C-alpha positions as CSV (number, residue, x, y, z in Angstrom):
1,M,143.5,80.3,98.7
2,L,140.5,78.0,98.7
3,D,140.7,74.6,100.4
4,V,140.0,72.0,97.7
5,E,139.5,68.3,98.2
6,D,139.7,66.2,95.0
7,G,139.2,69.3,92.9
8,I,136.0,70.3,94.8
9,D,135.6,73.5,96.7
10,I,134.4,72.2,100.1
11,F,133.3,75.7,101.2
12,K,131.0,76.3,98.2
13,E,127.3,75.9,99.0
14,P,125.5,73.3,96.8
15,D,123.3,74.4,93.9
16,G,119.9,75.4,95.2
17,F,121.2,76.2,98.7
18,Y,120.0,79.8,98.4
19,E,116.4,80.5,97.3
20,V,116.4,82.2,94.0
21,E,114.9,85.7,94.4
22,K,111.9,86.2,92.1
23,P,111.8,89.4,90.0
24,G,109.2,92.0,90.7
25,T,106.1,92.1,88.6
26,T,103.2,94.5,87.9
27,E,99.4,94.1,88.3
28,T,96.6,96.4,87.4
29,H,93.5,97.5,89.4
30,T,90.6,98.9,87.3
31,M,88.6,101.5,89.2
32,R,84.8,101.7,88.8
33,S,85.5,105.0,87.2
34,G,87.4,103.2,84.4
35,E,90.8,104.5,85.5
36,V,93.5,101.9,85.6
37,L,96.2,101.7,88.4
38,T,99.4,99.9,87.5
39,L,101.0,98.6,90.6
40,R,104.5,97.2,91.0
41,L,104.8,94.1,93.2
42,V,107.9,93.0,95.0
43,G,109.5,89.8,93.9
44,H,109.2,88.2,97.4
45,S,107.9,88.9,100.8
46,P,109.0,87.9,104.3
47,L,105.4,87.7,105.6
48,W,102.9,85.4,104.1
49,H,103.0,81.7,103.0
50,S,100.1,79.9,101.2
51,A,99.1,76.5,102.4
52,N,101.7,74.9,100.0
53,G,104.5,76.9,101.6
54,E,105.1,79.4,98.8
55,K,105.7,83.0,99.9
56,Q,102.7,85.1,98.7
57,G,102.9,88.5,100.4
58,H,104.0,90.0,97.1
59,L,100.6,89.5,95.5
60,L,97.6,91.8,95.1
61,F,94.9,89.7,96.8
62,N,91.3,89.4,95.7
63,A,90.2,91.1,98.9
64,G,92.4,94.1,98.0
65,H,90.6,94.6,94.7
66,V,87.2,94.2,96.4
67,I,87.8,96.6,99.3
68,A,89.2,99.2,96.9
69,H,86.0,99.0,94.9
70,Y,83.9,99.1,98.1
71,V,85.5,102.3,99.3
72,E,85.4,103.9,95.8
73,E,81.6,103.2,95.5
74,R,81.1,104.8,98.9
75,A,83.7,107.5,98.6
76,D,81.3,110.4,99.4
77,T,80.6,108.8,102.8
78,L,83.9,107.0,103.6
79,V,86.7,108.8,101.9
80,N,86.1,112.4,100.6
81,G,87.7,114.9,103.0
82,K,88.6,112.1,105.5
83,N,91.9,110.8,107.0
84,V,92.6,107.2,105.9
85,L,95.0,104.6,107.2
86,E,95.8,101.3,105.7
87,F,97.5,98.5,107.5
88,G,99.4,95.7,105.7
89,A,99.0,97.6,102.4
90,G,101.1,95.4,100.1
91,A,101.0,97.2,96.8
92,G,98.7,99.9,98.1
93,A,95.7,99.7,95.7
94,P,93.1,100.8,98.3
95,S,95.3,103.6,99.5
96,L,95.7,104.9,96.0
97,V,92.0,104.7,95.4
98,C,91.3,106.7,98.5
99,A,93.8,109.4,97.5
100,L,92.2,109.7,94.1
101,K,88.7,109.9,95.6
102,G,89.4,113.0,97.7
103,A,90.8,111.8,101.0
104,R,92.4,114.5,103.0
105,H,95.4,112.4,104.1
106,V,96.2,108.8,103.3
107,V,98.8,107.0,105.5
108,C,99.8,103.7,103.8
109,T,101.7,101.2,106.0
110,D,103.2,97.8,105.9
111,Y,105.8,95.8,107.8
112,P,109.1,97.8,107.8
113,D,110.9,95.5,105.3
114,A,113.1,97.8,103.2
115,E,111.9,96.4,99.8
116,L,108.2,96.4,100.8
117,I,108.3,100.0,101.9
118,E,110.4,101.2,98.9
119,N,108.0,99.5,96.6
120,L,105.0,101.2,98.3
121,R,106.7,104.5,98.0
122,S,107.4,103.8,94.3
123,N,103.7,103.0,93.6
124,M,102.5,106.1,95.4
125,G,105.2,108.4,93.8
126,H,104.8,107.2,90.2
127,C,101.0,107.2,90.0
128,S,100.3,109.8,87.3
129,L,96.7,110.0,88.3
130,L,97.5,111.7,91.6
131,P,97.4,115.4,91.9
132,S,100.7,117.4,91.9
133,I,100.3,118.0,95.7
134,R,100.5,114.5,97.1
135,N,98.3,113.5,100.0
136,V,99.7,110.0,100.5
137,H,102.4,109.1,103.1
138,V,104.1,105.8,103.4
139,E,105.4,104.4,106.7
140,G,106.8,101.1,107.9
141,F,104.8,100.0,111.0
142,I,104.6,97.0,113.3
143,W,101.2,96.4,114.8
144,G,100.9,97.1,118.4
145,R,103.6,99.7,118.6
146,S,103.3,103.4,119.1
147,P,101.4,105.1,116.3
148,K,103.0,108.5,116.8
149,D,104.7,108.5,113.3
150,L,101.4,107.7,111.7
151,L,99.4,110.3,113.6
152,A,102.1,112.9,112.9
153,H,100.9,113.1,109.3
154,L,97.5,114.5,110.4
155,H,96.6,118.1,110.8
156,P,97.5,119.0,114.4
157,G,94.2,120.8,114.9
158,S,92.1,117.7,114.3
159,V,90.2,116.9,117.5
160,P,89.8,114.2,118.4
161,Q,93.0,113.0,116.7
162,G,92.9,109.9,114.6
163,F,91.8,108.4,111.3
164,D,88.2,108.3,110.0
165,L,88.8,105.1,108.0
166,I,91.2,102.2,108.6
167,I,91.6,99.6,105.9
168,L,92.6,96.0,106.5
169,S,92.8,93.7,103.5
170,D,93.5,90.0,104.1
171,L,95.2,90.4,107.4
172,V,93.1,88.2,109.8
173,F,95.0,85.1,108.7
174,N,97.8,86.1,111.0
175,H,96.1,84.7,114.1
176,S,99.0,85.3,116.6
177,E,98.8,89.0,115.8
178,H,95.1,89.6,116.3
179,G,95.6,91.3,119.6
180,K,98.3,93.7,118.3
181,L,96.2,94.6,115.3
182,I,93.2,95.4,117.4
183,K,95.4,97.5,119.7
184,S,96.6,99.5,116.7
185,I,93.0,100.1,115.6
186,Q,92.2,101.3,119.1
187,D,95.2,103.6,119.0
188,T,94.5,105.2,115.6
189,L,90.7,105.2,114.9
190,R,89.2,108.6,115.6
191,R,86.7,108.6,118.4
192,I,83.7,109.9,116.5
193,P,80.5,108.0,115.6
194,D,81.2,107.8,111.9
195,A,84.8,106.5,112.2
196,R,85.2,102.9,111.1
197,A,87.7,100.2,110.2
198,L,87.0,97.9,107.3
199,A,88.4,94.3,107.4
200,F,88.0,92.3,104.2
201,F,89.4,88.8,103.7
202,S,89.1,85.4,102.0
203,P,89.6,82.2,104.0
204,H,92.5,80.8,102.0
205,R,92.8,78.0,104.5
206,P,89.1,77.1,105.1
207,W,90.0,74.7,107.9
208,L,91.2,77.7,109.9
209,I,88.2,80.0,109.3
210,E,87.2,79.7,113.0
211,Q,90.6,81.2,113.9
212,D,90.2,83.9,111.3
213,M,86.8,84.8,112.7
214,Q,88.3,85.1,116.2
215,F,89.6,88.5,115.2
216,F,86.1,89.8,115.0
217,D,85.2,88.2,118.4
218,L,88.2,89.9,119.9
219,A,87.2,93.2,118.3
220,G,83.7,92.9,119.9
221,R,85.3,92.4,123.3
222,S,87.6,95.4,122.7
223,G,85.1,98.2,122.4
224,F,83.9,97.8,118.8
225,E,80.6,97.1,117.3
226,V,81.1,94.6,114.5
227,H,78.8,94.2,111.4
228,K,79.2,92.1,108.3
229,V,78.8,94.5,105.3
230,Y,79.9,92.4,102.4
231,Q,80.0,88.8,101.1
232,R,80.4,87.7,97.5
233,V,81.9,84.7,95.7
234,G,84.5,85.7,93.2
235,D,85.4,84.1,89.8
236,K,88.6,82.4,90.9
237,V,90.6,81.3,93.9
238,M,93.8,83.1,94.9
239,F,95.9,80.0,95.1
240,S,94.9,77.2,92.9
241,E,97.1,74.6,94.6
242,D,95.7,75.2,98.0
243,K,93.3,72.7,99.5
244,G,89.8,73.0,101.0
245,D,86.4,74.2,99.9
246,E,86.9,76.1,96.6
247,I,83.7,78.2,97.0
248,L,84.8,79.4,100.4
249,R,88.3,80.2,99.1
250,R,86.8,82.3,96.3
251,T,84.6,84.2,98.7
252,V,85.5,87.7,100.0
253,F,83.9,88.7,103.4
254,G,83.8,92.2,104.6
255,Y,83.3,93.5,108.2
256,E,83.0,96.9,109.7
257,L,84.2,97.9,113.1
258,R,83.0,101.1,114.9
259,W,83.3,102.4,118.4
260,K,80.5,100.6,120.3
261,E,79.7,103.5,122.7
262,L,79.5,106.0,119.9
263,C,77.9,104.3,116.8
264,C,74.3,103.6,116.2
265,G,74.9,100.4,114.3
266,G,73.7,99.6,110.8
267,F,75.3,99.3,107.3
268,V,76.8,101.8,105.0
């Protein structure tokens, strides 16, 4: 029997005590080839908050569209026949594009939240454009930890072992995790001259752009040659209610990381 005081259930939480869970949505990504990917997005995420405090990890960010187009346009060099790894994949648009453009294996990862990973698997499994023999694998992964489950998807005869291309889309905002993310790149990027990681992002919080850029400073001190390969102002900001320079918030920057002792530098 419930304890009631003056007809009121004193153990019942007040209205609005629990955050209302938002339903999942869908968004499309149009490839340069004209094919359209329909991606399901989770209703919420435990990871990212915009400057106004709203959870935003369930969105397909501008940088995700841009890096997907970037690798598609350079698929012959970056993707075809290559092993590709994506960190913090969200809905997985770049991973799907790589799978469709001839990647040998694509390993698509995000934080091991059950709903995030199940949603990723759904997007990969329900893409009608993929061939019948699927070359995409989804794994939950925490940056800085052992990559053995990621590397296990690669052909055991690949020497040296690792991924030819690593994709990072809008991840550098997580300043406290820069070191762990760099370690995961070190642990998984194949040690050959042409192997590279691509990190694209928009400074959604322009007053913190110096902290964002510290990721690339750390990469340079961690054995990587770093080059800017992309910069373009988009049509709209990601979060209209955020503060700061609008042009900067609309801009997508792209950087390439390659093994310093192996690469000869330059752009793709």
